[in-house]
Backbone bond lengths (Angstrom), bond angles and torsions (degrees), N, CA, C in turn:
res aa  C-N    CA-C-N  psi(-1)  N-CA   C-N-CA  omega(-1)  CA-C   N-CA-C  phi
1 M - - - 1.459 - - 1.521 110.25 -
2 K 1.314 116.48 -46.03 1.456 120.78 -178.44 1.524 110.78 -62.65
3 R 1.334 118.47 -43.62 1.461 122.24 179.74 1.523 111.31 -61.73
4 R 1.290 117.31 -42.65 1.467 121.27 -179.30 1.521 110.46 -61.43
5 F 1.319 117.74 -41.07 1.461 121.73 179.59 1.527 110.75 -64.60
6 V 1.325 117.41 -45.98 1.464 121.18 179.21 1.520 110.11 -60.90
7 F 1.322 117.41 -45.03 1.461 121.24 178.67 1.519 110.90 -60.06
8 S 1.314 117.62 -41.50 1.463 121.16 179.30 1.519 111.43 -63.71
9 V 1.324 116.84 -41.47 1.461 120.68 179.45 1.524 110.08 -65.63
10 V 1.331 117.46 -44.67 1.464 121.38 179.30 1.518 109.97 -63.38
11 L 1.311 117.80 -45.16 1.458 121.23 178.94 1.521 111.07 -61.73
12 A 1.306 118.33 -42.19 1.459 121.17 178.54 1.523 110.89 -64.38
13 A 1.318 117.47 -42.02 1.469 120.34 179.63 1.515 111.30 -66.41
14 A 1.325 117.78 -40.95 1.462 121.14 -178.28 1.515 111.95 -68.84
15 S 1.311 117.27 -26.00 1.456 119.04 -179.01 1.523 112.88 -95.65
16 A 1.328 117.17 0.40 1.460 120.42 178.26 1.518 109.97 -66.01
17 P 1.347 118.79 146.64 1.457 121.50 -176.91 1.519 114.49 -54.12
18 G 1.306 119.25 -36.18 1.453 121.55 -179.03 1.521 113.11 -67.00
19 F 1.332 117.90 -26.46 1.452 121.75 -177.73 1.524 112.58 -98.40
20 A 1.299 119.22 -11.79 1.457 121.58 -175.11 1.515 112.76 -58.00
21 A 1.310 118.43 -39.08 1.463 121.53 -178.09 1.521 111.82 -70.28
22 D 1.330 118.36 -15.22 1.456 120.93 -179.90 1.522 111.76 -71.55
23 S 1.297 118.79 -20.88 1.451 123.51 -177.04 1.528 110.56 -95.64
24 L 1.347 116.21 134.27 1.468 119.56 177.02 1.524 110.96 -60.24
25 A 1.335 116.46 -39.29 1.456 120.51 -178.35 1.523 112.38 -63.47
26 A 1.332 116.64 -24.82 1.464 120.35 -176.66 1.530 113.65 -97.49
27 T 1.343 118.15 -0.64 1.464 120.44 -177.13 1.515 111.61 -53.06
28 F 1.344 116.08 -50.99 1.462 120.30 -178.40 1.526 107.56 -83.51
29 G 1.291 115.64 91.28 1.456 124.09 -176.64 1.509 110.54 145.35
30 S 1.346 116.57 -36.07 1.461 119.00 179.09 1.528 111.61 -103.66
31 V 1.332 117.94 -45.55 1.462 121.33 177.79 1.521 110.26 -92.00
32 V 1.326 116.20 -37.28 1.467 122.03 -178.68 1.520 108.59 -116.17
33 S 1.335 116.22 126.65 1.460 120.85 -179.94 1.533 110.29 -79.13
34 A 1.312 116.43 172.56 1.463 122.18 -179.74 1.522 112.34 -60.82
35 N 1.342 117.83 -26.80 1.467 120.20 -179.49 1.529 112.65 -91.93
36 G 1.352 118.25 1.64 1.460 121.19 176.28 1.508 115.42 97.51
37 S 1.319 118.23 -2.11 1.473 120.49 176.83 1.520 108.60 -76.50
38 S 1.326 116.62 139.20 1.459 118.91 179.63 1.522 110.29 -117.63
39 Q 1.303 114.11 161.80 1.464 120.21 -179.04 1.515 109.60 -138.04
40 L 1.300 116.13 163.71 1.456 122.44 178.10 1.529 109.26 -73.13
41 P 1.328 117.54 123.34 1.471 119.77 176.32 1.525 110.68 -64.33
42 Q 1.317 116.55 155.11 1.463 121.56 -179.14 1.526 111.22 -82.80
43 A 1.308 116.94 148.30 1.469 125.03 170.99 1.528 113.42 54.91
44 V 1.317 116.68 38.44 1.458 120.98 -179.38 1.531 110.85 -57.19
45 R 1.306 117.18 -48.23 1.469 120.47 -177.41 1.523 112.42 -61.59
46 G 1.303 117.94 -32.29 1.458 120.90 -176.40 1.510 115.52 -83.27
47 R 1.335 118.25 -27.16 1.457 119.76 -172.23 1.521 114.51 -122.49
48 W 1.303 119.45 -17.94 1.461 120.80 -174.67 1.523 111.66 -94.32
49 Q 1.321 115.60 163.22 1.463 123.28 178.96 1.527 109.68 -75.23
50 H 1.312 116.65 125.37 1.463 121.94 176.81 1.524 107.65 -82.14
51 L 1.337 117.78 122.34 1.464 121.42 -176.95 1.515 113.30 -94.41
52 G 1.326 117.79 -24.42 1.449 119.21 179.20 1.511 112.80 166.05
53 S 1.343 114.93 166.37 1.464 122.30 -179.62 1.516 109.45 -141.81
54 W 1.316 115.73 153.98 1.456 122.41 171.59 1.514 108.35 -159.77
55 Q 1.323 115.46 167.19 1.454 120.86 -178.79 1.526 108.79 -123.97
56 V 1.326 116.41 134.69 1.460 122.79 169.20 1.528 104.54 -103.15
57 A 1.335 116.25 103.31 1.460 121.19 -170.76 1.530 113.95 -82.96
58 D 1.324 117.59 -25.41 1.465 120.87 -177.41 1.521 110.03 -67.17
59 P 1.344 118.71 114.57 1.470 120.53 -177.71 1.526 113.65 -65.40
60 N 1.331 118.35 -15.42 1.463 121.24 179.17 1.526 112.79 -95.04
61 A 1.316 117.66 -4.85 1.467 121.65 -178.62 1.527 110.66 -82.78
62 P 1.342 116.92 142.95 1.472 118.66 171.99 1.538 108.50 -61.41
63 G 1.273 117.71 135.17 1.458 120.87 -179.97 1.508 114.00 84.23
64 H 1.328 117.49 18.24 1.470 121.34 177.08 1.527 108.54 -54.31
65 G 1.322 116.62 126.87 1.459 120.56 177.38 1.514 112.15 143.84
66 F 1.339 115.77 -174.59 1.451 122.95 175.13 1.525 108.11 -89.62
67 H 1.318 116.99 129.27 1.463 123.17 -178.79 1.527 108.82 -108.90
68 D 1.316 116.97 132.24 1.465 123.15 174.67 1.520 107.76 -131.67
69 V 1.345 117.18 139.41 1.462 122.08 179.73 1.524 109.14 -123.05
70 Y 1.339 115.51 136.63 1.466 123.16 -177.10 1.521 110.47 -132.81
71 T 1.338 116.84 155.09 1.454 122.94 170.29 1.526 108.64 -145.90
72 Q 1.327 116.44 168.93 1.460 120.03 177.46 1.532 109.05 -63.71
73 P 1.330 118.56 143.71 1.467 120.74 177.98 1.535 112.26 -54.12
74 E 1.309 117.14 -39.31 1.462 122.28 179.59 1.535 110.95 -64.07
75 A 1.330 117.63 -38.41 1.464 121.34 178.84 1.527 110.75 -69.03
76 A 1.336 117.57 -39.13 1.467 121.10 178.06 1.526 110.69 -64.50
77 A 1.322 117.36 -42.86 1.466 121.09 178.75 1.526 110.55 -63.79
78 Y 1.325 116.92 -42.19 1.469 121.44 178.43 1.530 109.62 -61.66
79 Y 1.326 116.99 -43.70 1.463 121.21 179.89 1.536 111.11 -61.39
80 R 1.322 116.97 -41.93 1.466 119.99 179.18 1.528 111.82 -63.57
81 R 1.332 117.44 -34.44 1.463 121.03 -179.84 1.528 112.84 -79.11
82 H 1.353 117.09 -37.63 1.468 120.47 -169.94 1.525 115.31 -114.59
83 G 1.327 118.54 -10.72 1.464 120.96 179.55 1.511 114.14 76.22
84 R 1.314 117.38 15.60 1.470 122.31 177.26 1.526 108.02 -155.17
85 F 1.339 114.85 160.15 1.462 119.37 178.66 1.526 109.47 -87.15
86 P 1.327 117.57 145.39 1.464 121.96 179.71 1.530 111.96 -82.22
87 D 1.315 115.75 166.31 1.461 121.62 173.02 1.526 108.43 -56.25
88 G 1.333 116.67 135.56 1.456 121.19 179.62 1.517 114.13 89.44
89 A 1.341 117.77 -3.63 1.457 120.05 177.61 1.527 109.49 -64.65
90 V 1.305 116.05 140.27 1.460 122.27 179.22 1.522 108.03 -120.06
91 L 1.336 116.23 128.64 1.456 121.59 171.35 1.520 107.16 -108.77
92 V 1.303 116.17 128.87 1.462 121.56 177.68 1.523 107.59 -117.40
93 K 1.316 115.76 124.77 1.464 121.17 176.51 1.516 107.63 -113.57
94 E 1.314 114.35 126.05 1.454 121.25 179.03 1.531 107.99 -112.54
95 I 1.324 116.57 132.32 1.471 120.30 172.93 1.519 106.64 -114.32
96 R 1.330 114.99 123.63 1.460 120.88 -179.80 1.524 110.47 -112.21
97 A 1.284 115.75 151.02 1.461 121.89 178.47 1.525 110.06 -62.47
98 I 1.317 115.77 152.99 1.459 120.91 174.87 1.519 108.05 -94.72
99 R 1.305 116.15 126.91 1.451 122.53 176.77 1.525 108.45 -108.59
100 H 1.297 116.37 148.74 1.463 122.68 179.36 1.531 108.09 -126.11
101 A 1.334 116.03 140.15 1.462 119.82 177.20 1.521 109.91 -158.62
102 Q 1.302 114.82 155.29 1.460 121.22 172.64 1.521 105.29 -90.91
103 L 1.323 116.65 109.35 1.456 122.06 -178.99 1.530 109.28 -104.16
104 T 1.306 116.61 176.01 1.464 119.60 -178.85 1.522 112.24 -61.41
105 T 1.332 117.17 -25.33 1.467 120.94 179.33 1.522 112.25 -90.24
106 G 1.326 117.81 -5.16 1.459 121.99 -179.40 1.518 111.43 125.56
107 A 1.343 115.19 -171.45 1.468 120.35 178.84 1.529 108.86 -64.76
108 A 1.325 116.75 134.38 1.467 120.55 -176.10 1.518 111.21 -137.39
109 D 1.324 115.23 145.66 1.464 123.31 168.01 1.523 105.93 -107.97
110 Y 1.320 116.78 138.34 1.458 120.44 178.61 1.518 109.01 -150.07
111 A 1.335 115.50 164.06 1.460 121.37 -177.10 1.519 110.67 -76.11
112 G 1.327 115.55 133.54 1.455 122.35 177.08 1.529 110.69 -102.31
113 D 1.319 115.86 -144.37 1.464 121.87 -178.05 1.522 111.82 -69.53
114 A 1.341 115.74 150.20 1.469 121.48 175.32 1.521 109.09 -66.52
115 K 1.319 115.65 134.41 1.462 121.53 179.13 1.519 112.07 -115.77
116 V 1.316 117.30 -31.78 1.468 121.76 -177.42 1.517 108.87 -140.02
117 W 1.315 115.85 136.14 1.458 122.72 172.45 1.517 107.64 -124.70
118 F 1.327 117.16 130.22 1.465 122.11 171.65 1.519 107.03 -113.82
119 V 1.320 116.72 137.51 1.455 121.86 176.70 1.518 106.82 -123.48
120 M 1.349 116.70 123.23 1.455 121.03 177.30 1.525 107.45 -123.74
121 V 1.336 116.30 132.49 1.459 122.51 -175.26 1.522 108.92 -122.65
122 K 1.336 116.79 133.23 1.465 119.90 177.21 1.519 109.71 -83.69
123 D 1.324 115.27 126.65 1.462 123.25 175.99 1.521 106.70 -121.00
124 A 1.308 117.18 95.40 1.464 121.92 -174.67 1.524 113.38 -76.26
125 I 1.328 118.27 -13.52 1.471 118.99 -175.70 1.526 113.68 -117.36
126 G 1.305 118.90 7.38 1.462 121.55 175.07 1.517 114.61 69.40
127 R 1.298 117.95 49.54 1.460 122.86 -178.72 1.531 114.08 -64.71
128 F 1.336 117.54 -26.91 1.460 120.52 -170.24 1.524 112.54 -124.56
129 A 1.305 116.77 44.70 1.471 121.12 179.89 1.531 109.60 -55.26
130 G 1.323 115.67 132.07 1.454 120.77 178.89 1.514 114.94 87.54
131 H 1.326 118.21 -9.69 1.468 121.14 178.71 1.519 108.37 -73.73
132 R 1.299 118.25 139.09 1.470 122.66 -174.84 1.524 113.89 -63.46
133 D 1.313 118.52 -24.40 1.460 121.62 -177.66 1.527 113.61 -97.21
134 W 1.330 117.35 2.73 1.462 120.58 -176.36 1.517 109.87 -122.02
135 E 1.348 115.91 127.39 1.455 120.85 175.48 1.516 108.64 -155.33
136 D 1.308 117.03 149.87 1.470 122.40 175.23 1.528 113.05 52.47
137 G 1.323 118.09 37.76 1.463 120.59 175.54 1.502 115.25 75.67
138 R 1.339 116.52 19.25 1.458 118.39 177.18 1.519 109.30 -144.00
139 G 1.300 114.41 149.00 1.448 120.34 174.36 1.512 108.42 -110.25
140 Q 1.316 116.01 147.99 1.456 120.02 -177.96 1.515 109.92 -133.83
141 S 1.288 115.20 138.99 1.455 119.77 169.85 1.520 106.35 -146.45
142 F 1.287 115.77 167.97 1.451 118.45 -178.68 1.505 110.23 -158.95
143 R 1.303 114.79 158.92 1.456 123.31 171.10 1.511 104.58 -120.06
144 L 1.296 115.97 108.89 1.452 121.47 -173.65 1.517 108.45 -114.46
145 S 1.334 116.18 126.57 1.459 118.50 -178.92 1.513 110.25 -122.78
146 D 1.302 117.49 -148.24 1.452 121.02 -166.81 1.522 115.84 -70.69
147 L 1.340 119.57 -2.81 1.458 120.17 178.16 1.531 111.26 -57.61
148 L 1.320 117.05 -42.76 1.461 121.09 -179.66 1.527 111.45 -102.16
149 G 1.330 117.13 4.53 1.457 120.70 179.11 1.516 112.90 72.05
150 E 1.329 117.07 21.79 1.463 121.69 -178.69 1.519 108.04 -139.65
151 S 1.321 116.45 169.02 1.461 118.64 175.26 1.506 109.29 -146.10
152 G 1.320 116.40 162.02 1.455 121.20 178.07 1.509 110.75 154.92
153 T 1.332 116.02 171.64 1.457 121.63 175.23 1.508 107.91 -139.59
154 G 1.319 115.72 158.75 1.450 121.40 -179.86 1.515 111.41 82.19
155 A 1.330 116.18 151.54 1.464 120.75 -176.27 1.519 111.97 -64.31
156 A 1.318 118.33 -35.90 1.463 120.22 -177.11 1.522 111.48 -66.36
157 G 1.326 116.89 -30.57 1.453 120.56 179.58 1.512 113.05 -87.17
158 K 1.329 116.26 -1.37 1.453 121.07 -176.50 1.519 110.90 -69.92
159 P 1.306 118.60 137.40 1.455 120.41 174.53 1.522 110.05 -58.10
160 G 1.323 116.43 149.22 1.453 121.85 -176.69 1.511 113.73 -52.54
161 R 1.331 117.40 -40.43 1.462 119.01 -177.51 1.523 111.48 -66.26
162 C 1.331 118.79 -30.75 1.457 120.77 178.00 1.525 110.12 -70.02
163 R 1.327 116.83 -45.07 1.467 120.52 178.87 1.524 110.41 -60.79
164 R 1.326 117.32 -42.72 1.473 120.48 -179.33 1.524 110.60 -60.38
165 C 1.326 117.35 -45.36 1.467 119.92 179.65 1.519 111.49 -62.75
166 L 1.336 116.82 -46.80 1.464 119.72 -178.97 1.523 111.02 -60.01
167 R 1.322 117.81 -44.72 1.467 120.91 178.59 1.524 111.04 -64.82
168 Y 1.321 117.25 -45.02 1.461 121.80 -178.48 1.522 110.54 -58.42
169 Y 1.321 117.27 -53.56 1.456 120.26 -175.65 1.521 112.03 -72.93
170 S 1.312 118.39 -32.37 1.451 121.09 176.23 1.520 110.38 -63.14
171 A 1.329 116.43 -44.91 1.464 121.28 -178.41 1.522 111.11 -66.25
172 R 1.312 117.85 -37.47 1.459 120.95 -175.06 1.524 114.11 -87.59
173 S 1.304 116.09 -34.87 1.469 117.81 -177.12 1.508 110.92 -85.98
174 G 1.324 116.99 -20.61 1.455 119.61 -178.63 1.512 111.57 62.08
175 C 1.331 117.32 29.06 1.463 119.60 -173.03 1.519 112.61 -57.62
176 F 1.320 117.53 -30.03 1.464 118.50 -179.57 1.521 112.80 -119.29
177 R 1.314 117.11 30.75 1.476 120.56 176.45 1.490 110.37 -88.88
């Protein structure tokens, strides 16, 4: 009786809308809709694997801010075993504003509010051929706000400099090959 109850609770939690994007099997349906539009998964910072961080300190550089990259725990484990991301893997890149303050330890730079979110999804079988946000086996969407002085969603609405960076690093890093 006790085991059945625990299993039911775990199953209910795993199928809740907030957790659906955490599963590779649920990517196409929770993060990506049937028509190919994608959205930012919920609670990425709290539940997903953090892959790395860096800071672009030059205020005149595109992408000025603190950069953090996340993926589903299952996708990170798969990558460690196989050296590549599986179908349905989602990479989320968050760029946060740089804040400066005089703290008790001295002058400090730290991450402020999120300004830009990029979402890239691996589609190994070409589900969305011809869709404006899907190319080369990956889908891209973003939430772009005042960090770059522009706004929009979807790859087609992305400013040219954002598309150039995504293509450049995708081609060189092979993140979704």
